[in-house]
Every structure is written in C-alpha cells, then in structure tokens.
DOKOLLUM-897722 format. One record per residue: residue number from 1; x, y, z of N, C-alpha, C, O in turn. Coordinates in steps of 0.05 Angstrom, whole numbers, always signed. Layout:
BEGIN
R    k     npx     npy     npz    capx    capy    capz     cpx     cpy     cpz     opx     opy     opz
R  NUM       X       Y       Z       X       Y       Z       X       Y       Z       X       Y       Z
...
REM end
This chain:
BEGIN
R    k     npx     npy     npz    capx    capy    capz     cpx     cpy     cpz     opx     opy     opz
R    1    +270    +537    +131    +241    +538    +126    +233    +517    +104    +248    +513     +85
R    2    +210    +505    +109    +200    +486     +89    +187    +502     +67    +169    +518     +72
R    3    +195    +498     +41    +183    +513     +19    +153    +507     +17    +143    +486     +24
R    4    +138    +527      +6    +109    +523      +2    +104    +500     -18     +83    +488     -16
R    5    +122    +496     -36    +118    +474     -55    +117    +447     -41    +101    +429     -50
R    6    +132    +443     -20    +132    +418      -5    +105    +415      +9     +93    +394      +8
R    7     +96    +437     +21     +70    +436     +35     +47    +430     +15     +29    +415     +21
R    8     +49    +441      -9     +29    +436     -30     +30    +407     -38      +9    +394     -43
R    9     +54    +395     -40     +57    +367     -47     +45    +349     -27     +32    +329     -34
R   10     +48    +355      -2     +36    +339     +20      +6    +340     +18      -8    +320     +20
R   11      -5    +364     +14     -34    +367     +12     -45    +352     -13     -66    +340     -12
R   12     -30    +354     -35     -38    +339     -59     -38    +309     -54     -57    +296     -63
R   13     -18    +299     -40     -18    +270     -33     -42    +263     -17     -55    +243     -23
R   14     -48    +279      +3     -71    +273     +20     -98    +274      +5    -115    +257      +9
R   15    -100    +293     -13    -125    +296     -29    -130    +271     -46    -153    +261     -47
R   16    -109    +262     -60    -113    +239     -77    -119    +214     -60    -137    +199     -67
R   17    -104    +210     -39    -108    +186     -22    -136    +186      -9    -147    +164      -4
R   18    -148    +209      -4    -174    +210      +8    -196    +209     -13    -216    +194     -10
R   19    -193    +224     -35    -215    +227     -55    -217    +202     -73    -240    +195     -80
R   20    -195    +189     -80    -197    +167     -98    -214    +144     -87    -232    +135    -102
R   21    -211    +135     -62    -229    +114     -52    -258    +123     -52    -276    +107     -58
R   22    -263    +148     -45    -290    +158     -44    -303    +158     -72    -325    +150     -76
R   23    -287    +167     -92    -297    +168    -120    -303    +139    -129    -324    +135    -142
R   24    -285    +121    -123    -290     +93    -132    -314     +81    -118    -329     +65    -130
R   25    -318     +87     -93    -342     +77     -79    -367     +87     -93    -386     +72     -98
R   26    -368    +113    -100    -391    +125    -114    -395    +111    -141    -418    +105    -148
R   27    -373    +107    -156    -375     +95    -183    -385     +66    -181    -403     +58    -195
R   28    -373     +51    -163    -380     +23    -160    -409     +20    -151    -424      +3    -160
R   29    -417     +38    -132    -445     +37    -123    -465     +43    -145    -485     +31    -148
R   30    -458     +63    -161    -475     +71    -183    -478     +49    -204    -499     +45    -216
R   31    -456     +34    -208    -456     +11    -227    -465     -15    -214    -463     -36    -227
R   32    -474     -13    -189    -483     -37    -174    -461     -58    -172    -466     -82    -174
R   33    -437     -48    -167    -414     -65    -165    -402     -63    -136    -378     -70    -132
R   34    -417     -53    -117    -407     -50     -90    -422     -67     -70    -446     -66     -69
R   35    -407     -83     -55    -418     -99     -33    -405     -88      -8    -381     -90      -3
R   36    -422     -76      +9    -411     -64     +33    -399     -84     +52    -379     -78     +66
R   37    -410    -108     +53    -399    -129     +70    -371    -136     +61    -352    -137     +78
R   38    -367    -141     +35    -341    -147     +25    -321    -124     +28    -298    -128     +33
R   39    -332    -100     +25    -315     -76     +28    -305     -75     +57    -281     -70     +62
R   40    -323     -79     +76    -315     -78    +104    -295    -100    +111    -276     -96    +127
R   41    -299    -124    +100    -280    -146    +105    -253    -139     +93    -232    -146    +104
R   42    -253    -125     +70    -227    -116     +58    -212     -97     +77    -188     -99     +79
R   43    -227     -79     +90    -214     -61    +110    -203     -78    +132    -180     -73    +141
R   44    -218     -97    +142    -210    -114    +164    -185    -130    +157    -166    -133    +173
R   45    -185    -141    +133    -162    -157    +124    -136    -140    +124    -115    -150    +134
R   46    -137    -116    +114    -113    -100    +113    -104     -93    +141     -80     -95    +147
R   47    -121     -85    +159    -114     -77    +186    -102    -101    +201     -81     -99    +213
R   48    -116    -124    +199    -108    -148    +215     -82    -160    +204     -63    -165    +219
R   49     -82    -166    +178     -60    -181    +167     -35    -163    +160     -12    -172    +163
R   50     -40    -139    +151     -17    -122    +143      -7    -104    +166     +17    -102    +170
R   51     -26     -92    +181     -18     -73    +201     -13     -85    +228      -1     -73    +245
R   52     -23    -110    +233     -19    -122    +259      -1    -147    +257     +21    -147    +268
R   53     -10    -167    +243      +5    -192    +242     +32    -189    +228     +53    -198    +237
R   54     +31    -175    +204     +56    -171    +190     +75    -153    +206    +100    -158    +205
R   55     +65    -133    +219     +81    -115    +235     +94    -130    +259    +117    -124    +267
R   56     +80    -150    +270     +91    -166    +292    +116    -181    +281    +137    -182    +295
R   57    +113    -193    +258    +136    -207    +246    +159    -187    +240    +182    -194    +244
R   58    +152    -164    +230    +173    -144    +225    +189    -137    +251    +213    -134    +250
R   59    +174    -135    +273    +187    -129    +298    +207    -150    +306    +228    -145    +318
R   60    +199    -175    +300    +217    -198    +307    +240    -200    +288    +263    -206    +297
R   61    +236    -194    +262    +256    -200    +242    +274    -176    +235    +298    -179    +230
R   62    +262    -152    +234    +277    -128    +224    +294    -115    +246    +286    -115    +269
R   63    +316    -104    +237    +333     -88    +255    +319     -61    +261    +301     -54    +246
R   64    +327     -47    +281    +315     -21    +288    +314      -1    +265    +296     +16    +264
R   65    +333      -2    +247    +334     +16    +224    +310     +12    +205    +302     +30    +191
R   66    +299     -12    +206    +276     -18    +188    +284     -24    +159    +266     -28    +143
R   67    +310     -23    +153    +318     -27    +125    +338     -51    +123    +351     -53    +102
R   68    +340     -67    +144    +356     -91    +142    +346    -111    +163    +332    -104    +182
R   69    +354    -137    +158    +346    -158    +177    +365    -158    +201    +387    -148    +199
R   70    +356    -170    +223    +372    -169    +247    +398    -185    +244    +418    -179    +257
R   71    +398    -206    +227    +421    -223    +225    +438    -218    +200    +459    -230    +197
R   72    +430    -200    +183    +445    -193    +159    +438    -165    +149    +415    -157    +150
R   73    +458    -151    +139    +453    -124    +127    +450    -126     +97    +449    -106     +83
R   74    +450    -151     +86    +447    -154     +57    +421    -142     +47    +400    -152     +55
R   75    +422    -122     +30    +397    -109     +21    +379    -127      +4    +354    -124      +4
R   76    +391    -147      -9    +375    -165     -25    +358    -184      -7    +336    -191     -14
R   77    +370    -192     +15    +355    -208     +34    +332    -192     +46    +310    -202     +50
R   78    +338    -167     +52    +317    -149     +62    +294    -146     +42    +270    -148     +50
R   79    +301    -142     +17    +280    -138      -4    +264    -164      -8    +240    -163     -11
R   80    +278    -187      -7    +264    -213     -11    +245    -218     +13    +223    -226      +9
R   81    +255    -212     +37    +237    -216     +60    +213    -197     +58    +190    -206     +63
R   82    +218    -172     +52    +196    -152     +51    +175    -160     +30    +151    -158     +35
R   83    +184    -169      +7    +165    -177     -14    +149    -201      -6    +124    -201      -9
R   84    +162    -221      +5    +148    -246     +12    +129    -241     +36    +107    -252     +36
R   85    +138    -225     +55    +120    -219     +78     +95    -205     +69     +73    -213     +78
R   86     +97    -185     +52     +73    -171     +42     +56    -190     +26     +31    -190     +29
R   87     +68    -205      +8     +52    -223      -9     +38    -245      +7     +14    -249      +3
R   88     +51    -258     +25     +39    -279     +40     +17    -269     +59      -5    -280     +59
R   89     +23    -249     +75      +3    -239     +94     -21    -228     +80     -44    -235     +88
R   90     -18    -211     +60     -41    -198     +48     -57    -217     +31     -82    -216     +32
R   91     -44    -234     +15     -59    -252      -2     -72    -275     +14     -95    -283      +7
R   92     -59    -285     +34     -71    -305     +51     -94    -293     +67    -114    -306     +73
R   93     -91    -267     +74    -113    -254     +88    -138    -253     +70    -160    -258     +79
R   94    -134    -247     +45    -156    -246     +26    -168    -274     +23    -193    -278     +23
R   95    -151    -294     +20    -160    -321     +16    -177    -330     +40    -199    -341     +36
R   96    -167    -326     +64    -182    -334     +88    -208    -319     +91    -229    -329    +100
R   97    -208    -293     +83    -232    -277     +84    -254    -288     +65    -277    -291     +74
R   98    -247    -294     +41    -266    -305     +22    -274    -333     +30    -297    -341     +25
R   99    -256    -348     +41    -261    -376     +48    -279    -378     +72    -297    -396     +72
R  100    -277    -361     +92    -291    -364    +117    -312    -342    +122    -334    -348    +131
R  101    -306    -317    +116    -324    -295    +123    -343    -288    +100    -364    -277    +105
R  102    -336    -295     +76    -352    -287     +53    -360    -311     +36    -359    -310     +11
R  103    -370    -332     +49    -378    -356     +35    -401    -351     +16    -404    -365      -4
R  104    -418    -331     +22    -441    -324      +5    -436    -299     -11    -454    -288     -23
R  105    -412    -289     -10    -405    -264     -24    -381    -269     -42    -359    -261     -35
R  106    -385    -283     -64    -362    -290     -81    -367    -283    -110    -357    -297    -128
R  107    -381    -262    -114    -386    -253    -142    -363    -234    -150    -347    -226    -133
R  108    -363    -226    -175    -343    -208    -185    -343    -182    -169    -322    -171    -163
R  109    -367    -172    -162    -368    -147    -147    -356    -149    -119    -347    -130    -108
R  110    -357    -174    -108    -345    -178     -82    -315    -177     -83    -302    -167     -64
R  111    -304    -187    -105    -275    -184    -108    -267    -155    -110    -247    -147     -98
R  112    -282    -140    -126    -276    -111    -129    -279     -97    -102    -262     -81     -95
R  113    -300    -103     -88    -306     -89     -63    -286     -95     -41    -277     -77     -27
R  114    -278    -121     -39    -257    -127     -19    -231    -113     -26    -217    -103      -8
R  115    -224    -113     -52    -200     -99     -60    -201     -69     -55    -181     -57     -47
R  116    -225     -57     -59    -228     -29     -54    -226     -23     -24    -214      -3     -16
R  117    -238     -40      -7    -236     -36     +21    -207     -38     +31    -198     -22     +47
R  118    -193     -58     +20    -165     -63     +27    -148     -39     +17    -133     -27     +33
R  119    -150     -32      -8    -134     -10     -19    -143     +17      -9    -126     +35      -6
R  120    -169     +20      -3    -179     +46      +6    -168     +53     +34    -159     +75     +39
R  121    -170     +34     +52    -160     +39     +79    -130     +42     +79    -119     +57     +95
R  122    -116     +28     +61     -87     +31     +59     -80     +59     +49     -62     +71     +60
R  123     -96     +69     +30     -91     +97     +20     -95    +117     +43     -80    +136     +45
R  124    -115    +113     +59    -121    +132     +80    -100    +131    +102     -91    +152    +111
R  125     -92    +107    +110     -72    +105    +131     -45    +115    +123     -31    +128    +138
R  126     -37    +108     +98     -11    +116     +88     -11    +144     +76      +6    +160     +83
R  127     -30    +149     +59     -30    +175     +45     -41    +198     +61     -30    +220     +61
R  128     -63    +193     +75     -76    +215     +90     -63    +219    +117     -54    +241    +123
R  129     -63    +198    +134     -51    +201    +160     -21    +206    +159     -10    +221    +175
R  130      -8    +194    +139     +20    +200    +134     +24    +229    +127     +44    +241    +135
R  131      +6    +239    +110      +7    +267    +103      +3    +286    +126     +16    +307    +129
R  132     -16    +279    +144     -21    +295    +168      +5    +296    +185     +12    +317    +195
R  133     +18    +273    +188     +42    +272    +203     +64    +289    +190     +79    +303    +204
R  134     +66    +289    +164     +85    +305    +149     +80    +335    +153     +98    +351    +157
R  135     +54    +342    +152     +47    +370    +157     +54    +380    +185     +64    +402    +188
R  136     +50    +362    +204     +57    +370    +232     +87    +373    +234     +97    +393    +247
R  137    +102    +354    +223    +131    +357    +224    +141    +382    +210    +159    +396    +220
R  138    +130    +388    +187    +137    +412    +172    +131    +437    +188    +147    +456    +188
R  139    +108    +437    +201    +101    +461    +217    +120    +464    +241    +127    +487    +248
R  140    +128    +442    +253    +147    +443    +275    +174    +454    +266    +187    +469    +281
R  141    +182    +445    +242    +208    +455    +231    +207    +485    +226    +225    +500    +233
R  142    +185    +494    +214    +182    +522    +207    +180    +540    +232    +189    +563    +232
R  143    +168    +529    +253    +165    +545    +278    +190    +543    +296    +192    +557    +316
R  144    +209    +525    +288    +233    +522    +304    +229    +505    +330    +246    +506    +347
R  145    +207    +490    +331    +201    +475    +355    +210    +446    +354    +208    +431    +373
R  146    +219    +437    +330    +226    +409    +327    +249    +401    +345    +249    +380    +357
R  147    +270    +418    +346    +294    +412    +362    +286    +408    +392    +295    +390    +405
R  148    +269    +426    +401    +261    +424    +430    +244    +400    +435    +246    +387    +456
R  149    +227    +393    +416    +208    +370    +420    +223    +343    +419    +217    +325    +435
R  150    +243    +341    +401    +257    +316    +397    +284    +315    +410    +297    +294    +411
R  151    +293    +337    +421    +320    +338    +432    +326    +318    +454    +348    +309    +457
R  152    +306    +310    +469    +311    +291    +491    +315    +263    +482    +328    +247    +496
R  153    +304    +255    +459    +305    +227    +450    +321    +222    +425    +326    +199    +418
R  154    +329    +243    +411    +344    +240    +386    +369    +257    +386    +370    +279    +399
R  155    +389    +248    +372    +413    +263    +369    +408    +287    +350    +389    +286    +334
R  156    +425    +307    +352    +423    +330    +334    +426    +322    +305    +414    +333    +287
R  157    +444    +302    +300    +448    +292    +273    +422    +280    +262    +416    +284    +238
R  158    +408    +265    +278    +383    +253    +269    +362    +274    +264    +347    +272    +244
R  159    +361    +294    +281    +341    +316    +277    +347    +331    +251    +329    +338    +236
R  160    +373    +336    +246    +381    +350    +222    +374    +334    +197    +367    +345    +176
R  161    +376    +307    +199    +369    +290    +177    +339    +292    +171    +331    +292    +147
R  162    +323    +293    +192    +294    +296    +188    +288    +323    +174    +272    +324    +155
R  163    +301    +344    +183    +297    +370    +170    +305    +369    +140    +290    +379    +123
R  164    +328    +357    +135    +338    +356    +107    +319    +341     +89    +315    +348     +66
R  165    +306    +320    +100    +287    +304     +84    +264    +321     +74    +253    +317     +52
R  166    +256    +340     +91    +234    +358     +83    +243    +381     +66    +231    +388     +45
R  167    +265    +393     +74    +274    +417     +60    +283    +411     +31    +278    +428     +13
R  168    +295    +389     +26    +306    +382      +0    +288    +366     -18    +295    +359     -40
R  169    +264    +361      -8    +244    +347     -25    +224    +367     -35    +212    +382     -20
R  170    +220    +367     -61    +201    +386     -73    +172    +375     -75    +166    +354     -63
R  171    +156    +390     -89    +128    +382     -93    +125    +354    -104    +108    +338     -95
R  172    +142    +347    -124    +139    +322    -138    +143    +298    -121    +130    +277    -125
R  173    +161    +299    -102    +167    +276     -85    +143    +268     -68    +136    +244     -65
R  174    +129    +288     -56    +106    +282     -40     +82    +276     -58     +65    +258     -52
R  175     +80    +289     -81     +58    +284     -99     +59    +255    -110     +39    +243    -115
R  176     +84    +245    -113     +87    +218    -122     +75    +198    -103     +65    +177    -111
R  177     +75    +205     -77     +62    +188     -58     +32    +185     -62     +21    +163     -58
R  178     +20    +207     -70      -9    +206     -76     -15    +190    -101     -33    +174    -102
R  179      +1    +195    -122      -2    +181    -147      +2    +151    -143     -12    +134    -156
R  180     +21    +144    -126     +27    +116    -121      +3    +102    -108      -2     +78    -113
R  181     -14    +117     -93     -38    +105     -82     -57     +96    -104     -72     +76    -101
R  182     -58    +111    -126     -74    +103    -149     -66     +76    -160     -82     +59    -165
R  183     -39     +73    -163     -29     +48    -173     -35     +25    -154     -42      +3    -162
R  184     -31     +31    -128     -35     +11    -107     -64      +0    -107     -68     -24    -104
R  185     -83     +18    -109    -111     +10    -108    -118      -8    -132    -132     -28    -129
R  186    -107      -1    -156    -111     -18    -180    -100     -46    -174    -113     -66    -182
R  187     -77     -48    -162     -65     -74    -156     -81     -89    -135     -85    -113    -138
R  188     -92     -75    -115    -107     -89     -95    -133    -100    -106    -142    -122     -98
R  189    -145     -86    -125    -169     -96    -138    -163    -121    -154    -177    -141    -153
R  190    -140    -121    -169    -132    -143    -185    -125    -168    -168    -134    -190    -175
R  191    -110    -164    -147    -103    -186    -130    -127    -199    -117    -129    -223    -115
R  192    -147    -182    -108    -171    -193     -96    -187    -210    -116    -197    -231    -108
R  193    -189    -201    -140    -203    -217    -161    -188    -243    -167    -201    -263    -171
R  194    -162    -242    -168    -146    -266    -174    -150    -287    -152    -153    -310    -158
R  195    -148    -278    -127    -152    -297    -104    -181    -308    -105    -184    -332    -101
R  196    -200    -291    -109    -228    -300    -110    -233    -319    -133    -247    -339    -130
R  197    -220    -314    -155    -223    -331    -179    -212    -359    -172    -223    -379    -180
R  198    -190    -360    -157    -178    -386    -149    -197    -401    -131    -199    -425    -133
R  199    -211    -387    -113    -231    -400     -96    -255    -410    -112    -264    -433    -108
R  200    -265    -394    -130    -288    -402    -146    -281    -426    -164    -298    -442    -170
R  201    -256    -427    -173    -247    -449    -190    -236    -473    -174    -228    -493    -185
R  202    -235    -470    -147    -224    -490    -129    -195    -497    -137    -188    -521    -137
R  203    -180    -477    -144    -152    -481    -152    -134    -461    -136    -133    -437    -142
R  204    -120    -472    -116    -104    -455     -99     -80    -443    -113     -68    -424    -103
R  205     -74    -453    -137     -51    -443    -151     -54    -413    -158     -34    -399    -160
R  206     -79    -404    -161     -83    -375    -166     -76    -358    -142     -67    -335    -145
R  207     -80    -369    -118     -72    -355     -94     -41    -353     -93     -30    -332     -86
R  208     -28    -375    -101      +1    -375    -103     +11    -354    -123     +30    -340    -118
R  209      -3    -353    -146      +4    -332    -166      +3    -305    -154     +20    -288    -158
R  210     -19    -299    -139     -23    -273    -126      +0    -267    -107     +10    -245    -106
R  211      +7    -287     -91     +29    -283     -71     +55    -277     -86     +69    -258     -78
R  212     +61    -292    -107     +87    -289    -121     +88    -262    -135    +109    -248    -135
R  213     +66    -254    -149     +66    -229    -163     +68    -205    -143     +84    -186    -147
R  214     +53    -207    -122     +54    -187    -101     +82    -184     -89     +92    -162     -86
R  215     +94    -207     -83    +121    -207     -72    +141    -196     -91    +159    -181     -83
R  216    +138    -202    -117    +156    -192    -137    +155    -162    -140    +175    -148    -142
R  217    +131    -151    -139    +127    -122    -141    +140    -108    -116    +154     -88    -119
R  218    +134    -118     -93    +145    -106     -68    +175    -111     -66    +189     -95     -53
R  219    +185    -133     -77    +214    -138     -77    +229    -116     -91    +249    -106     -81
R  220    +219    -108    -115    +232     -86    -129    +228     -59    -115    +246     -43    -115
R  221    +204     -55    -104    +200     -30     -90    +218     -27     -65    +226      -5     -58
R  222    +224     -50     -53    +241     -50     -29    +270     -42     -36    +285     -34     -18
R  223    +277     -44     -61    +304     -35     -69    +309      -5     -63    +330      +3     -54
R  224    +288     +11     -67    +290     +39     -60    +293     +44     -30    +309     +60     -21
R  225    +276     +29     -15    +277     +31     +14    +305     +23     +25    +314     +34     +44
R  226    +317      +2     +12    +343      -8     +21    +366      +9     +11    +389      +4     +18
R  227    +360     +28      -7    +381     +45     -18    +395     +34     -42    +414     +46     -52
R  228    +385     +12     -53    +397      +1     -78    +390     +18    -102    +406     +20    -121
R  229    +367     +30    -101    +359     +49    -122    +356     +76    -110    +341     +79     -90
R  230    +370     +96    -120    +371    +122    -107    +348    +140    -115    +340    +157     -99
R  231    +336    +136    -138    +314    +153    -147    +287    +137    -145    +286    +114    -152
R  232    +267    +151    -136    +240    +138    -134    +227    +135    -161    +208    +119    -163
R  233    +235    +150    -181    +220    +151    -206    +221    +125    -222    +201    +118    -234
R  234    +243    +110    -223    +242     +84    -236    +221     +65    -224    +208     +50    -238
R  235    +219     +66    -197    +200     +50    -183    +171     +59    -190    +154     +42    -195
R  236    +167     +85    -190    +140     +95    -197    +133     +88    -226    +110     +81    -232
R  237    +152     +90    -244    +147     +82    -272    +140     +53    -274    +122     +45    -289
R  238    +154     +36    -260    +148      +7    -259    +120      +2    -249    +106     -14    -260
R  239    +113     +15    -227     +87     +12    -215     +65     +21    -234     +43      +9    -235
R  240     +70     +43    -249     +50     +53    -268     +45     +32    -290     +22     +28    -297
R  241     +66     +19    -300     +62      -1    -321     +47     -25    -309     +28     -35    -322
R  242     +54     -34    -285     +40     -56    -273     +11     -50    -268      -7     -67    -271
R  243      +6     -25    -260     -22     -16    -255     -39     -17    -280     -62     -24    -279
R  244     -27     -10    -303     -42     -12    -328     -49     -41    -334     -72     -47    -342
R  245     -31     -60    -330     -37     -88    -333     -58     -97    -313     -75    -114    -320
R  246     -57     -87    -289     -77     -94    -269    -105     -85    -277    -124    -100    -274
R  247    -107     -61    -289    -133     -52    -298    -144     -69    -321    -167     -75    -322
R  248    -126     -76    -339    -134     -94    -361    -143    -121    -350    -163    -132    -360
R  249    -130    -131    -330    -137    -156    -318    -165    -154    -304    -181    -172    -307
R  250    -169    -132    -290    -195    -127    -277    -218    -128    -297    -239    -141    -292
R  251    -214    -115    -320    -235    -114    -341    -239    -142    -352    -262    -151    -357
R  252    -218    -156    -357    -219    -182    -370    -232    -203    -352    -245    -222    -361
R  253    -230    -200    -326    -240    -220    -307    -270    -220    -304    -282    -240    -296
R  254    -283    -198    -311    -313    -197    -308    -326    -219    -324    -342    -234    -313
R  255    -321    -222    -351    -334    -245    -365    -325    -272    -355    -340    -291    -357
R  256    -300    -274    -345    -291    -299    -334    -307    -308    -310    -313    -332    -307
R  257    -314    -289    -293    -331    -296    -270    -359    -304    -279    -371    -321    -266
R  258    -369    -292    -300    -396    -298    -309    -397    -326    -321    -419    -338    -322
R  259    -374    -337    -329    -374    -364    -341    -374    -386    -319    -382    -409    -324
R  260    -366    -378    -294    -365    -398    -272    -393    -403    -262    -408    -385    -255
R  261    -400    -428    -260    -426    -436    -250    -426    -437    -219    -446    -443    -207
REM end
C-alpha cells in the first residue's frame, strides 16, 4: 500500500505547480508587468523548443533507458549532452521569439511575461500532469490493478521497481518536486530577461551567457538522473541558491532596461 504521506506529497507538488503561476500572473497584472502576448509566446516557446524539437533530438541521441547516450554509457557525457541540449533549445527559442515574434514587445515586462509563460506551462506539464500520473499509478498499486494493467508489456521486475519507487518515497520527495518548480520559474524569468537584454543591446554574447549558465545548471542536475548523485537534496540546495541569485538578477535588471534607449 502507498502511504498517505506519499499521496499528500503528490497533492502538495500539484498545488504548488498550479497555484504559483496563477499567483504570479495576478501579481504581475496588478503591477502592470504582464504582457499577454509575450506570456503566450513563452508558452509556445517551451512547447515547441523543449517538448517537441528537443524531444526529437533526445529520441535520436538517447538510449531507451533515457539516462545514457546510444554510443556511450559514460554518465558525464550524458550530463553534458543534457545540459547543452536544454540550454541551446530553450535559450535559442527565446532569442528567436523576441527576434521575430515580439519585435514590438521588448520591454522589461515582456521579458518577465515570456519567462512566466515558459516557466508556468513547464510547471503545469511537469508538476501538475506529472502529479496526476503519479496519483493514478499510486491508486492502481493500492487497488492491486497495476500488475494486470502492465503485465503484458513489462517484466515483473520492472513492475516491482515502479511499486518500490512509490512505496519507499515519503512526503518530502514528492514535495521537493513542487518546491523545485518555484526555483525553475525564477530561473526562467532571469534567462528570459538576459536574452532580451542581449537583443536590446544588440550583443549576442548575452544569449551565449544564458545558454552556458542554463547548460551548467542542468549539467549538475543530470548527475542525479544519471545516478552520480544518490540524494536529490544537494541538487535542490544548489537550485535554491541559484534561484536566489536569479531573483536578485531580476530585480537588478529593471533599472538596466530603463537605461536602454
């Protein structure tokens, strides 16, 4: 049986992933810092560049396990690829969006709005829909229907592994997924402002900075996925520190945008 604490953790994750974007939309709108067009483009950028184009490359490059490359099991190569893929696709997606779709929407609020659209839909797809999937799996385990449902396509060893992942993870592991969405949205806002600042200054080097920083953050996060780091908490602590710097950057960039003619 899946403990109630696990179910509570999943619900907590879903609540944060859903409510945080909504709260930020309300706050930004109240402060007149929300551009619906830029927000919508941010949603489009994440879906097209991260969920479609990047996933196509993953299908070509990654082994079926999803934690190593087809031509090497070296975890460092996997982490390097994962970081660069995320950095290049997402930051170039932002760059092209501001360059072509938002030629008349390049104010500070547009950077915030695109970042919120990008981070908001990411939170919903990963935190909310992922949570729904987890709840369904947990319910199937508790009802004893998982073996029957997956028995035709998965080995019993694989099914037992799925069960163990739920049974042995407590509230904190799933709750960490929701808290991580908070860090991720702060980073998406900062990256969007950095890319937009590069466009406003006509200096592509700022886009390169965004790609490299994004790749570096995901490179370290991929260590956990590849099994190089066994505990999620060092990664979460690292992301929390980076998120604080991201928020400071977001605040600092407002007067910088006002200086640009």
